[in-house]
C-alpha positions in Angstrom: 190.5 171.1 152.5 189.6 173.5 149.4 186.0 172.2 149.9 185.7 172.7 153.6 187.3 176.8 153.1 184.3 176.9 150.5 181.9 176.0 152.9 182.4 178.7 155.5 182.6 181.0 152.7 179.6 180.3 151.6 177.9 181.1 155.3 179.6 184.7 155.0 178.5 185.4 152.1 174.9 184.1 153.1 175.5 186.7 156.0 176.5 189.2 153.8 174.1 189.3 151.3 171.3 189.2 154.2 173.0 192.6 155.3 172.9 194.0 152.2 169.2 193.4 151.3 167.9 194.1 154.7 170.7 196.3 156.8 170.9 195.1 160.4 170.6 191.0 161.4 168.8 191.2 164.6 169.6 187.3 165.2 172.4 185.6 164.1 172.2 182.2 165.6 169.1 181.8 164.4 170.0 182.6 160.6 173.1 179.9 161.3 170.3 177.6 162.2 168.3 177.9 159.7 171.3 177.5 157.3 171.8 174.1 159.0 175.5 175.0 160.3 177.1 172.5 162.3 178.9 174.6 165.2 181.0 171.8 166.5 184.1 173.8 165.5 182.4 176.9 164.3 183.0 179.4 166.8 181.6 183.3 167.4 180.3 184.7 164.2 179.9 188.4 163.7 179.0 191.6 161.2 181.8 194.8 162.4 181.0 197.7 161.0 183.4 200.3 159.4 184.6 201.6 163.0 185.3 198.1 163.9 182.4 197.8 166.1 180.1 195.3 166.4 176.8 195.2 164.2 175.7 191.5 165.2 177.0 188.7 166.6 176.3 184.9 167.9 177.9 185.8 171.3 176.0 187.8 173.5 177.2 190.8 175.5 179.9 191.6 173.0 180.8 194.6 172.6 184.4 195.0 172.1 186.3 197.0 169.2 187.9 195.1 166.8 189.7 197.7 164.2 193.0 197.1 165.8 192.8 193.3 164.1 194.8 192.3 161.4 192.0 191.1 159.5 189.9 194.2 160.0 193.3 196.6 158.5 193.8 194.5 155.7 190.3 195.1 154.5 190.2 197.6 155.3 193.1 199.0 153.0 192.2 196.1 149.9 189.2 196.5 148.2 189.2 192.9 146.7 186.2 190.7 147.5 188.0 187.9 148.8 188.3 185.1 151.7 191.4 186.4 154.2 192.2 182.9 156.0 193.8 184.6 159.4 197.1 183.8 161.6 195.9 182.0 164.7 195.0 184.6 167.7 193.7 184.7 170.9 190.1 185.2 170.6 189.4 188.7 172.9 186.3 187.6 174.3 186.4 184.1 174.1 190.2 183.5 175.3 190.3 180.9 173.1 193.0 180.1 170.1 191.0 180.4 166.6 191.6 181.0 163.0 189.3 184.1 161.5 187.5 183.6 158.1 186.8 187.1 156.8 185.0 189.0 153.7 184.9 192.5 153.3 181.3 194.6 153.6 180.7 197.2 150.9 178.8 200.0 150.4 176.6 200.5 147.3 179.4 203.0 146.0 182.4 200.7 146.5 183.6 202.0 150.1 184.6 199.7 153.1 181.5 199.1 155.1 183.0 196.5 157.8 183.8 192.5 158.1 182.0 189.8 158.0 184.0 187.0 161.1 183.9 184.2 161.6 186.0 181.8 164.5 187.3 178.5 163.6 188.7 176.3 165.9 192.6 175.5 164.5 191.9 171.9 165.3 189.2 171.3 162.8 191.6 171.6 159.7 194.1 168.6 161.4 190.8 166.5 162.0 190.8 165.5 157.6 194.1 163.6 158.4 193.0 162.3 162.3 191.9 158.9 160.7 194.9 158.9 157.9 197.3 156.3 158.8 200.5 158.0 157.5 202.3 156.6 160.5 202.7 157.7 164.4 205.4 159.9 163.2 203.5 161.6 160.3 203.0 165.5 159.9 200.6 167.8 158.3 199.8 171.5 158.3 197.9 174.1 156.7 200.5 176.8 156.4 200.0 180.5 154.9 202.6 182.0 152.3 203.2 184.3 154.5 205.2 181.4 156.3 202.8 181.3 159.8 201.1 178.2 160.0 197.4 177.5 160.7 197.7 174.4 162.0 200.1 171.7 162.1 199.9 168.3 163.4 203.0 166.7 164.4 204.0 163.2 165.9 200.2 163.2 166.9 200.4 167.0 168.2 198.5 169.6 167.4 199.8 172.9 167.2 199.5 176.6 165.2 201.4 179.6 164.7 204.7 179.0 164.0 207.1 180.9 161.6 209.1 178.1 159.4 209.8 180.8 156.5 213.3 179.0 156.9 212.2 175.7 156.3 212.7 173.8 152.8 208.8 174.0 151.6 209.7 177.7 151.0 212.5 177.0 148.7 210.2 174.8 147.4 207.3 176.5 146.2 209.1 179.0 144.2 209.6 176.1 141.8 206.3 174.6 141.8 203.2 175.0 143.4 202.7 171.2 143.7 205.8 169.1 144.5 207.7 166.5 146.6 210.7 166.4 148.4 212.5 164.9 151.1 214.0 166.6 154.0 214.7 166.7 158.2 212.6 168.7 159.6 213.7 171.5 162.6 210.8 170.8 164.4 212.0 167.3 165.4 215.0 166.0 163.2 212.5 163.7 162.0 213.9 163.1 158.2 210.4 163.0 156.1 209.0 162.4 152.3 206.6 165.4 151.5 203.9 166.9 149.4 202.7 170.2 149.4 200.3 172.1 146.9 198.8 175.7 146.9 195.8 175.5 147.1 193.7 177.4 144.3 192.5 180.7 145.3 193.9 181.2 148.7 197.5 182.4 149.7 197.5 178.9 151.9 199.7 175.9 151.2 198.6 172.1 152.4 201.3 169.3 153.5 201.4 166.2 154.6 204.5 164.0 155.4 205.6 160.9 156.5 208.2 159.7 158.5 210.9 157.7 156.3 211.2 156.0 159.9 207.5 154.6 159.2 208.2 154.4 155.6 211.2 151.9 156.0 209.2 150.2 158.5 206.1 149.5 156.4 208.3 148.0 153.9 209.8 145.5 155.7 206.6 144.3 157.0 205.5 144.2 153.5 208.7 142.2 152.5 208.0 139.5 155.5 204.8 139.2 154.7 205.4 138.8 150.5 208.2 136.4 151.7 206.0 134.6 154.2 203.6 134.3 150.7 206.2 133.2 149.0 207.1 130.6 151.5 203.8 128.5 151.6 203.2 129.2 147.9 206.5 126.9 147.8 205.5 124.7 150.3 202.1 124.0 148.6 203.9 123.2 145.1 206.0 120.8 146.9 202.8 119.2 148.1 201.4 118.8 145.1 204.2 118.4 143.5 205.3 115.7 146.4 201.0 114.2 145.3 201.7 114.1 141.4 205.1 111.9 142.2 202.6 109.5 144.2 200.0 109.6 142.1 201.8 108.7 139.0 203.6 106.1 141.1 200.5 104.5 141.1 199.5 104.8 137.7 203.1 103.4 136.7 202.0 100.3 138.8 198.5 100.1 137.6 199.3 99.9 134.2 202.1 97.4 134.6 199.6 95.1 136.8 197.6 95.7 133.8 199.6 94.8 131.5 200.4 91.8 132.9 196.9 90.8 133.4 196.3 91.2 129.8 199.1 88.8 129.0 198.0 86.4 131.4 194.8 86.5 129.9 195.9 86.5 126.2 198.4 83.4 127.4 195.3 81.6 128.7 192.5 82.6 125.5 195.6 81.7 123.4 196.2 78.3 124.5 193.2 76.4 126.5 192.2 73.7 124.9 188.5 74.6 125.3 186.6 76.4 122.4 185.8 80.0 123.6 184.3 82.5 121.9 183.7 86.2 123.2 180.8 87.9 121.5 179.0 91.2 121.8 175.8 91.8 123.0 174.0 91.5 119.3 175.6 88.4 119.3 178.3 89.3 116.3 181.6 87.0 117.7 184.7 89.7 118.2 187.1 87.0 119.2 188.2 83.5 119.0 190.3 81.1 120.6 192.2 78.6 118.2 190.7 75.4 119.8 187.3 77.5 118.8 188.7 77.6 115.1 189.1 74.2 114.9 186.3 73.1 116.6 184.0 75.0 113.8 186.6 74.1 111.2 186.8 78.2 110.3 189.9 80.4 110.6 189.6 83.5 112.8 188.8 85.9 110.8 185.8 84.6 109.4 184.5 83.3 113.0 184.6 87.1 113.5 182.6 88.0 110.6 179.9 85.9 112.2 177.2 85.5 114.9 176.6 82.9 117.9 173.3 82.5 116.2 174.7 81.2 112.4 176.7 78.4 115.0 173.9 77.2 116.2 171.3 74.6 114.3 168.1 77.0 113.4 166.4 73.8 114.5 167.0 73.4 118.0 164.9 74.6 119.9 167.2 74.3 123.3 168.9 77.8 122.2 165.4 79.8 122.6 165.1 78.2 125.9 168.9 79.1 126.8 168.6 82.5 125.7 166.0 83.5 128.2 167.9 81.6 130.9 171.2 84.0 130.2 168.3 87.2 130.5 167.2 86.1 133.6 170.5 85.3 135.4 173.2 86.9 133.4 174.8 83.1 132.1 173.2 79.7 131.4 174.4 76.2 130.3 172.8 73.5 127.8 173.3 71.1 124.9 172.8 72.7 121.4 173.0 71.5 118.0 176.4 73.3 116.8 177.1 73.8 113.0 180.4 73.6 111.7 181.8 75.8 108.3 181.3 73.0 106.5 178.1 72.5 107.4 178.7 69.3 109.1 176.3 69.7 112.6 177.7 68.2 116.1 176.4 68.1 119.9 178.1 70.4 122.1 177.8 71.7 126.0 177.5 75.3 125.5 178.1 77.4 128.4 177.2 81.3 128.5 178.3 84.2 130.7 177.3 87.8 130.5 179.4 90.8 131.7 179.8 94.4 130.8 183.0 96.6 130.3 183.9 99.6 131.7 181.8 102.1 128.7 178.9 99.8 130.1 178.7 97.6 126.5 177.6 94.3 127.3 179.6 91.3 126.3 179.1 87.4 126.5 181.5 84.3 126.7 180.8 81.4 125.4 182.6 78.1 125.9 182.4 74.8 125.3 183.4 71.5 123.4 181.8 68.3 122.0 179.8 66.5 124.2 181.9 63.4 123.8 185.0 65.3 124.8 183.1 66.4 128.3 185.7 69.3 128.0 183.7 72.5 129.2 184.8 76.1 129.6 183.6 79.1 131.3 185.4 83.0 131.1 184.9 85.3 134.4 185.9 88.0 132.6 187.7 88.8 129.3 190.2 92.0 129.0 190.9 93.1 125.3 192.2 96.3 124.4 193.1 97.3 127.8 189.3 97.6 129.1 188.9 96.3 132.1 185.9 94.1 132.4 183.7 93.8 135.4 182.0 90.3 136.1 178.4 90.1 137.3 177.8 89.9 141.5 175.9 86.9 140.6 179.0 84.8 139.0 179.9 81.5 140.8 182.1 80.8 143.3 184.7 79.5 140.6 186.2 82.5 139.6 189.7 82.8 141.2 190.3 86.3 140.1 188.8 89.2 137.1 191.0 87.7 134.2 191.2 83.9 135.6 189.6 81.0 133.2 188.0 78.2 134.9 188.1 74.6 133.1 186.2 71.3 134.2 187.3 68.4 134.4 187.4 66.0 132.2 186.4 63.4 134.7 185.1 62.5 137.7 181.3 64.8 138.5 180.6 65.6 142.2 178.1 67.2 143.2 177.1 70.9 142.3 175.9 74.0 144.2 173.0 74.8 144.8 173.1 78.2 142.9 174.6 76.7 139.7 173.1 77.4 136.9 170.5 74.4 135.4 170.8 73.4 131.9 168.2 74.5 129.6 167.2 71.3 128.0 166.6 68.1 129.8 168.3 67.5 133.1 172.1 66.3 132.7 174.9 65.8 134.8 176.0 68.6 136.9 179.0 70.5 136.1 181.4 70.9 138.9 184.2 73.3 137.8 187.7 74.2 139.6 190.0 76.9 138.9 193.2 76.6 136.6 196.4 77.9 138.2 198.2 81.0 137.0 201.0 80.4 134.5 203.9 80.8 135.5 
């Protein structure tokens, strides 16, 4: 509001300075256009002489005398150079209501020379608050310290010229130039929370007020929104909790199944009558079952500190062929001369299977026994330290599941399937495995 008054005051000061420097101003309309003044709410602009006569004006043909106007008398009696915001009056020339903004014109010796006058539509001072959403029952007002409203917007209606000197506002102003209070308006009986401020440098006070009914309605709307958001958040938490419970239950079942799988594997591995070794990609023995310890006449600790190559006769050229077959197909089978812990040698049938664990590390299972005993074994997968081992997709159909160990029959040799790996050495009788049932 103060900024708007300052803009209007600058226009009046510009016209006054032109008049003081150049005397009579011939065309005020051209002067206002040069100053880029928006005429939407600005009405007649005039320069009045010391007797109230019109010296210059934007309204053609206006010859009225304004010496009887209150603003004219105020400037003639008071030499103070100040902007005077008058009470709403009905225009003598236009017949419309207006608020007068005036400045005193003075001669070089300081005597009264007239008035610079500007008429402003009262509705202009309410436009700053039209876009403010303070509720349908909100109120705003520009009020003179004389108690007369320059403009008031109440319940969406604009009015001016009311005398409100008996209102709560004029009981609060003597206490503080800026403040807040809650009171019932005499104009419509609405209870409102009001804030006011006396404009510095002007005998005016600005008042804005919101109806307590609108305030409570807004609070209830925000309350409903808050409760709705809280309910939605609670529902989301419940859904997430249910998903977490389902996930944990699934994890418990998986862990229980994994433990059972480990236990079954351990039972089969430890109690198998066939010698079985699990080695790393470099051939280092990582695990050996009791049958392997007995076959090689070595303790498990000693076996687990050796390599598969150390258990094979270095002069046996069939080992290189078996290694090439394992590299090509991921598995191999054949006859090799093996070496016991005491240095004695024996002929054995050997089967190799290569697989990768969940970390991508390559392992292999070597199984077999003495050639004369015709006992062989192969492991489709092994699980240690709770690692799920994934067999290669080329494993043969004799696999029963991820932890099954298949064993060949001691007697009877049916025809081998076409995709069963051949011995890397000279052709021998094919081996047809059968699945071992799970222990109970």
